N, C-alpha and C positions, 0 to 999 in steps of 0.2 A: 304698719298698725292701721287697722281700719276702724278703730273705736276710740273716741275721745269723750272724756267727761267735760263738759263746759264749766269753766271757773266762773265765779260771780263777776270777775272783771274782765272776762273774754266777750267783748262786745262786737267782735268782727262777725258779720253777718254773711253766710255764703250767698253767692249770687243766686237768684231765682232759678229754679229748675227749668233749663231751656227746653227740655223735651224728657220723655220718659226715660227711665234708666235701663230700658231693655227693648229689645225688638224680638219678634218671634223668628225662629229659624224653620226650615223646611223638614221638620221632624213631627212625627205623631206625639202629641201631648198626652195621649192616654197610655201608650206603652213604651214610649221612648225609642221606637225604631224609625229608621228612615225608609223612604219608598212608599209612604202613604201618609194621609192626613187623618186626624182623629175622627172626622165624620165618616171616613172609610175604614176604621179600625175594627177588627174582628174580635177584640176583647170585649167581654160582655160586661157592661156596667148598668146599675140601676139608675134610670133617668127619671127626672121629675115629670109629672104631667099635671095638668090642670084639675083633673078629678082624682085627687089623691083619696085612698080609701080611709085613711085614718081621720079625715076631716079636722086635723088639728090646724091651728092658724099657721101659716107659713111665713117665712122670711126669705130675703134672697141676698146674694152677694156675687162677687166675681173674683176669680183667681187666675192669673196669667202665668204658668209655669213655662219656663223656658229651658233649654238643654244646658248642662254644664259646659259643653264644649262651646256653645255660643257665648255663654256668660263670661267664660275665660278669655275669649278672643275680642270681646266688646269693650271698649273703653267707658261705655255708659252704664255698667252694672256694678253693683256692690254685693259681693259674696264674702263668706268667711266661715271659719270653723270655730264653733262654740262648743259648749259642753251641757249635756243633761244627765244627771246621775252617774257622772264619769265617762259617759259615751260621748265621743267626738260627733258633732252634729254639722252637716254642711248646710249652710243657711244662705238664703237669698232674702235680701232686704228689697221689698217690691211695693212701691207707692201706687201701683196699678191694682193691687189687691185689697178688696175691702176687708177680708178676714185672714187670719193667720191659719195655716194648715199644716199638718204633720203627715208625713208619708206613712201610709198604712203598715209598710214593711218595718219602718223604724218604730212606729207606735207599739209594735207587738213586742218590741224589746224593752220598754219602759215598764216599771212596777206599778205605775198607776193604773187603775181601772177606770174607763171612760164613763162619763155621766149621760144619762139619757136627757135629751133636750125636751123641753115643754112644748116645742114647736118643731115643724120640719124646716130645715134651711136648705135651699136649693142654690148651689153655687154654680155659676156659669163658668165653663172653661173655655179656652181660646177658640174653639170651633163653634161656639154658641150652644153647645150641649149644656143641660143642667144636670148636676149630680146631686141626688137626694142625701143629705147629711142628718143623721138622727142622734148622734152622740158628740160629745166634746171632751177633750182630755184638759182637765182643769189644774191651774196653778203648777204647771211643769216648771221645774227651777232651772232656768236658762242662765248659765254662767258666763259672765262677761268679765275676764281677768279674775279679779277678787270680789266681784259684786254678782249678786243673784237677782234676776229680773224674771218674775213669774210670767208665764205664757199660757193663755188659754188656746188650744189649737184643735182644729177639726180634721178627723182623718180623712185623707184623700188618697186614691191611687195615683202616685207619681213615682217617677224612678231616678230623676236627676238630682233632687234635693231632698234633704231629710226634713227641713222646715222652711216654709215660706213666712216671713214676717210681714204681714199686711198693715193697712192703716190702723185697724183697731189697736194693735200693739204698739205701732210707732207713735200714735197719738197719746196713748195711755201712759207712755214712758218719755213723753216729750223729746223724741228723737228726730233729728233732722239729718237727712242724707245729703252729704256733700260729694257729688259725683266727680267733682274736679280733682278733689284731694284723696278720693277713694276711702272715705271715713263716715263713721256714724257718729253724730254728736248728741250727747244727752243733756237736757236742760233747756230752759226758756232762752230765746234769743232776742229778748227785748233789751 
């Protein structure tokens, strides 16, 4: 069981996070293949530049996607399978990500239409490239056991995870990642 709802009388506070819950593996974060890094990847991606043509105010964030193989072999990561619209979703809980993202491939299977952002969001990926994000999938119903917790997620080309839940979502839902017991706890820890 990776998920736990904090009871009002649950006063045990997990140890402070000694280090990040993940480390990068020697795999391309853009295409998921081994043998090269993202900076050398041939896959074409729109990259943010300082002279953006649309002149909309921008925002920035970061997402560090790791491979499924690395996540399952590392004791410092929290992953799980949840559901959106009845579809199984392979999720990474990532305290190093400022924003939550959804795989472009998985996003194409949901019935929700993405909303145009009023600004451009540039998300830094592990190799310091910035990907230009112009849309968001709002209020996707992420199912945890019998509870639904909405997620706003930005589409991103990634292959190992369907969703990465970043600090935006973790903070909004008062989630604490307990890497020692491999679970996510919901509720205030005071």
